[in-house]
C-alpha positions as CSV (number, residue, x, y, z in Angstrom):
1,M,-10.2,-22.2,-16.9
2,P,-6.1,-21.2,-15.9
3,R,-5.8,-20.4,-12.6
4,R,-3.7,-17.4,-11.3
5,R,-0.3,-17.8,-9.5
6,P,-0.8,-17.1,-6.1
7,V,-0.2,-14.0,-4.6
8,V,3.0,-14.2,-2.1
9,R,5.5,-12.2,-0.2
10,H,8.7,-11.1,-1.6
11,T,11.8,-13.3,-0.8
12,H,13.9,-11.0,1.3
13,V,15.4,-11.6,4.0
14,G,16.2,-9.3,6.7
15,A,16.5,-5.6,7.1
16,P,16.3,-3.4,4.1
17,H,20.2,-3.3,2.3
18,V,22.5,-0.4,4.1
19,L,22.9,1.3,1.0
20,S,19.4,1.6,0.8
21,S,18.8,3.7,3.7
22,L,21.8,5.8,3.2
23,L,20.4,6.6,0.5
24,E,16.4,7.5,1.3
25,G,17.5,11.0,0.9
26,R,17.0,10.6,-2.7
27,G,13.5,10.8,-2.4
28,L,14.2,14.9,-2.3
29,L,15.3,14.2,-5.9
30,E,11.9,12.1,-6.5
31,M,10.1,14.9,-5.6
32,A,12.0,17.6,-7.6
33,L,11.4,15.4,-10.6
34,L,7.5,15.1,-10.4
35,P,7.1,18.0,-12.8
36,A,8.9,15.6,-15.3
37,S,6.4,12.8,-14.7
38,L,3.6,15.1,-16.2
39,P,3.2,13.0,-19.2
40,L,2.6,9.4,-17.4
41,L,0.2,11.4,-14.9
42,L,-2.0,12.9,-17.8
43,E,-2.3,9.5,-19.1
44,A,-3.4,7.8,-15.9
45,P,-7.2,7.5,-15.8
46,H,-9.6,9.6,-14.4
47,G,-11.9,8.0,-11.4
48,D,-15.7,8.0,-11.0
49,G,-15.5,10.5,-8.6
50,H,-15.7,8.1,-5.0
51,P,-14.6,9.1,-1.9
52,V,-10.6,8.4,-1.0
53,L,-9.3,8.6,1.9
54,L,-5.7,8.7,2.3
55,V,-3.2,8.1,5.7
56,P,0.2,9.4,6.2
57,G,2.9,7.3,7.6
58,F,4.9,7.5,10.9
59,M,6.0,10.7,12.0
60,A,4.3,12.6,8.3
61,S,1.3,14.8,8.9
62,E,-1.1,15.5,6.6
63,T,0.7,17.3,4.7
64,S,2.9,14.9,3.1
65,L,0.3,13.8,1.5
66,I,-0.1,17.0,-0.9
67,G,1.0,15.4,-3.8
68,L,-1.5,12.3,-3.6
69,K,-4.1,14.5,-3.0
70,L,-3.8,17.0,-5.6
71,M,-3.3,14.4,-8.2
72,L,-6.2,12.5,-7.4
73,Q,-8.5,15.6,-7.3
74,N,-7.4,16.5,-10.5
75,K,-8.6,12.8,-11.9
76,G,-12.1,13.3,-9.8
77,Y,-12.2,12.0,-6.8
78,D,-13.4,13.1,-3.6
79,V,-10.0,13.1,-1.5
80,H,-10.3,13.0,2.2
81,T,-7.3,13.2,4.6
82,W,-7.8,11.4,8.0
83,G,-7.8,14.5,10.0
84,L,-6.1,13.3,12.9
85,G,-2.9,15.0,12.4
86,R,1.0,13.9,13.0
87,N,0.9,9.8,12.4
88,M,2.6,9.2,16.0
89,G,2.3,5.6,16.0
90,F,-0.2,3.3,16.2
91,R,-2.0,4.0,19.0
92,S,-5.4,3.3,20.5
93,K,-6.8,6.9,19.7
94,H,-6.1,7.0,15.9
95,A,-7.0,3.6,15.4
96,N,-10.3,3.7,17.1
97,A,-11.1,7.1,15.2
98,L,-10.1,5.9,11.8
99,P,-13.3,3.4,11.3
100,Q,-15.4,5.8,12.5
101,K,-14.0,8.7,9.9
102,I,-14.7,5.9,7.1
103,R,-18.4,5.2,8.1
104,H,-19.1,8.6,8.4
105,L,-17.7,9.4,4.7
106,H,-19.5,6.4,3.3
107,Y,-22.6,7.7,5.1
108,I,-22.3,11.2,3.5
109,T,-21.5,9.9,0.5
110,G,-23.3,7.2,0.0
111,K,-20.5,5.3,-2.0
112,K,-18.1,2.8,-0.6
113,V,-14.6,4.6,0.4
114,S,-11.2,3.7,-1.3
115,L,-7.9,3.8,1.6
116,V,-4.5,4.8,0.6
117,G,-2.0,4.5,3.3
118,W,1.7,5.7,3.1
119,S,4.2,4.0,5.6
120,L,2.5,3.0,8.7
121,G,-0.7,4.6,7.2
122,G,-1.3,2.0,5.0
123,V,-1.5,-0.2,8.4
124,F,-4.2,2.2,9.7
125,S,-5.8,1.6,6.4
126,L,-5.8,-2.2,6.9
127,Y,-7.1,-1.7,10.3
128,G,-9.9,0.4,9.6
129,A,-11.1,-1.5,6.7
130,Q,-11.2,-4.4,9.2
131,K,-13.4,-2.6,11.4
132,S,-15.7,-1.1,8.7
133,L,-15.3,-4.1,5.8
134,E,-19.0,-2.8,4.2
135,C,-17.6,0.4,3.9
136,V,-14.3,0.3,1.9
137,R,-14.0,-0.2,-1.7
138,S,-10.3,-0.6,-2.3
139,I,-7.3,-0.3,0.0
140,I,-3.6,0.5,-1.8
141,T,-0.5,0.4,0.8
142,L,2.3,2.4,-0.3
143,G,6.0,0.7,1.3
144,S,3.5,-0.1,4.5
145,P,4.6,-2.9,7.3
146,V,1.8,-5.2,6.2
147,S,3.6,-8.5,7.0
148,V,5.8,-8.6,10.0
149,D,7.0,-11.8,11.0
150,A,7.1,-13.1,14.5
151,A,10.7,-12.3,15.0
152,G,9.5,-8.5,14.8
153,S,10.3,-5.7,12.8
154,Q,13.5,-5.9,10.7
155,S,13.4,-1.5,9.9
156,P,16.3,-0.1,10.3
157,T,17.8,0.4,14.4
158,A,17.5,4.2,13.8
159,V,14.5,3.8,12.6
160,K,13.0,1.2,15.6
161,A,14.6,3.3,18.3
162,L,13.3,6.2,16.8
163,Y,9.8,4.3,17.4
164,R,10.2,3.5,20.7
165,L,11.1,7.5,21.8
166,V,8.0,8.7,20.4
167,S,4.9,6.2,20.3
168,H,6.0,3.4,22.8
169,R,9.0,2.3,25.1
170,L,8.7,-1.2,23.9
171,G,8.4,-0.2,20.4
172,A,6.2,-1.9,17.5
173,A,5.9,-5.1,18.9
174,A,3.8,-3.7,22.3
175,H,1.3,-2.1,19.8
176,V,0.8,-5.3,17.6
177,M,0.3,-7.5,20.3
178,Q,-2.5,-5.8,21.4
179,P,-6.0,-8.4,20.7
180,K,-7.9,-5.7,18.8
181,V,-5.1,-6.2,15.9
182,K,-4.9,-10.0,16.4
183,V,-6.7,-10.7,12.6
184,M,-3.9,-8.5,11.0
185,R,-1.2,-10.4,13.5
186,E,-2.1,-13.2,12.2
187,R,-2.3,-12.0,8.6
188,R,-5.9,-12.9,7.2
189,R,-6.1,-11.1,4.5
190,L,-9.5,-8.7,3.8
191,A,-12.0,-9.7,1.3
192,I,-11.3,-6.4,-0.3
193,P,-9.4,-5.9,-3.1
194,T,-6.0,-4.7,-2.0
195,S,-2.8,-2.9,-3.8
196,C,0.4,-3.5,-1.9
197,L,3.1,-1.2,-3.6
198,Y,6.7,-1.9,-2.3
199,S,10.5,-0.8,-3.6
200,V,13.0,-3.3,-3.6
201,S,15.3,-0.5,-2.4
202,D,13.0,1.3,-0.2
203,G,15.5,1.8,2.6
204,V,13.2,1.9,5.9
205,V,10.5,-1.2,5.3
206,P,11.8,-4.5,3.6
207,P,10.2,-5.7,0.8
208,Q,9.2,-9.2,2.4
209,E,7.2,-6.6,4.8
210,A,5.4,-4.5,2.2
211,T,4.2,-7.2,0.5
212,I,1.5,-9.8,1.4
213,D,0.4,-13.9,0.7
214,G,-3.1,-13.4,-0.5
215,D,-5.8,-14.4,-3.5
216,P,-5.0,-13.2,-6.6
217,A,-8.6,-12.7,-7.5
218,L,-8.1,-9.8,-4.6
219,H,-4.8,-9.3,-3.7
220,E,-1.2,-8.1,-5.2
221,N,2.1,-7.0,-4.6
222,I,3.1,-4.4,-7.4
223,R,6.9,-3.5,-7.6
224,V,7.9,0.2,-8.2
225,P,11.3,1.9,-8.3
226,G,12.3,4.8,-5.8
227,S,12.9,5.5,-1.9
228,H,10.7,4.9,1.2
229,V,10.4,8.9,1.6
230,G,9.7,9.7,-1.8
231,L,7.2,7.4,-2.3
232,G,3.9,9.7,-2.0
233,F,5.6,12.0,-4.7
234,N,7.0,9.1,-7.0
235,G,5.3,9.6,-10.8
236,I,5.2,6.1,-11.1
237,V,3.5,5.3,-8.1
238,L,0.7,8.2,-8.5
239,S,0.7,6.4,-11.8
240,I,-0.6,3.5,-10.8
241,V,-2.7,4.4,-7.3
242,A,-4.5,6.2,-10.6
243,D,-4.9,3.1,-12.3
244,R,-6.0,1.3,-9.3
245,L,-8.5,3.2,-8.0
246,A,-9.8,4.0,-11.4
247,Q,-11.3,0.5,-11.7
248,P,-15.4,-0.2,-11.4
249,E,-16.5,-1.4,-8.6
250,N,-16.9,-5.2,-8.2
251,Q,-14.8,-5.5,-10.9
252,W,-11.3,-5.3,-10.2
253,K,-8.4,-7.0,-11.8
254,P,-4.5,-7.4,-11.1
255,F,-2.2,-4.4,-12.3
256,V,-1.4,-4.6,-16.0
257,P,0.6,-1.6,-17.1
258,H,-0.3,0.4,-20.1
259,G,1.2,2.9,-22.6
260,L,4.2,5.0,-21.6
261,L,3.8,3.4,-17.8
262,A,4.4,0.4,-19.0
263,R,7.5,1.4,-20.6
264,V,8.7,3.2,-17.9
265,L,8.3,0.0,-16.1
266,S,10.1,-1.6,-18.3
267,A,13.2,0.6,-18.2
268,T,13.3,0.7,-14.7
269,G,12.9,-2.8,-14.6
270,A,9.8,-3.4,-12.2
271,A,7.6,-4.3,-14.5
272,P,5.5,-7.0,-13.6
273,E,5.5,-11.0,-14.9
274,P,4.3,-10.9,-18.7
275,C,2.1,-13.9,-17.4
276,A,-0.5,-13.4,-14.7
277,A,-1.7,-16.9,-15.1
278,V,-0.8,-20.2,-15.0
279,Q,-2.3,-23.0,-17.6
280,P,-2.7,-25.9,-15.6
281,E,-1.2,-28.9,-16.9
282,Q,-3.2,-31.5,-19.3
283,N,-4.4,-34.8,-17.5
284,S,-2.8,-33.6,-14.5
285,E,-4.0,-35.1,-11.2
286,R,-2.2,-32.6,-9.1
287,P,-4.6,-30.2,-6.9
288,E,-4.9,-26.7,-7.7
289,H,-2.8,-24.2,-5.3
290,A,-4.7,-22.5,-2.6
291,P,-4.1,-18.6,-1.7
292,T,-1.9,-18.2,1.1
293,E,-3.8,-16.5,4.2
């Protein structure tokens, strides 16, 4: 049997490239170009109608999720937003309410819920899934700081200053050290299909923080082109989200682009590696690679 490559974090070190941070305004261009992505979105698969919960990023409201929401509704999903207003940081009020929202959706629909979180919304999604494992079908994060090292966040100084101003005077570290997020802090991955979308040109969350180490049978990192603030309006991102959500329950497989999406990813240099598995060496006594937890 061939064995899959282990899922590993991006090798970038430090903060996002300065130029990427300075050019975050290109997210407005990505938003304006969304209609040009219509052929890509039309080719994306339809879903089975299961509930999908969208979680906004830091300082964003549910209005920012309109592109994702309309696209997923068009694909047949039962789409919900978190209903907690503007995301003002990883606060206990929101962190405690999200698992309740997930359980409620699971109860009223009788189906497991998929979570899609943009930026800090992805961190909330992982926490909400951890507290309601039996109710969650899959997790998709978009440029989310899901793997912060002991040295702390490597986001630009301006972003960290804004977090201290708005959410906590000690910054994100004050929330990361809370006992209730110990599992996330120790980067113990959930046994739930998880797709982490990231951009090497993200000017807010560096790629090593937006990717994870994990089990290739359940976890993956998917590179996309674009900015951080434009992820939710990026036609390529929306198409990949639709692809990931359309997989049959309990039959998750790693992302392999097809058709127009494959050609677009190849043209932008963000195509996945062509070989999804590593063939074992003949007569080798070397042990199999174990996923990093």
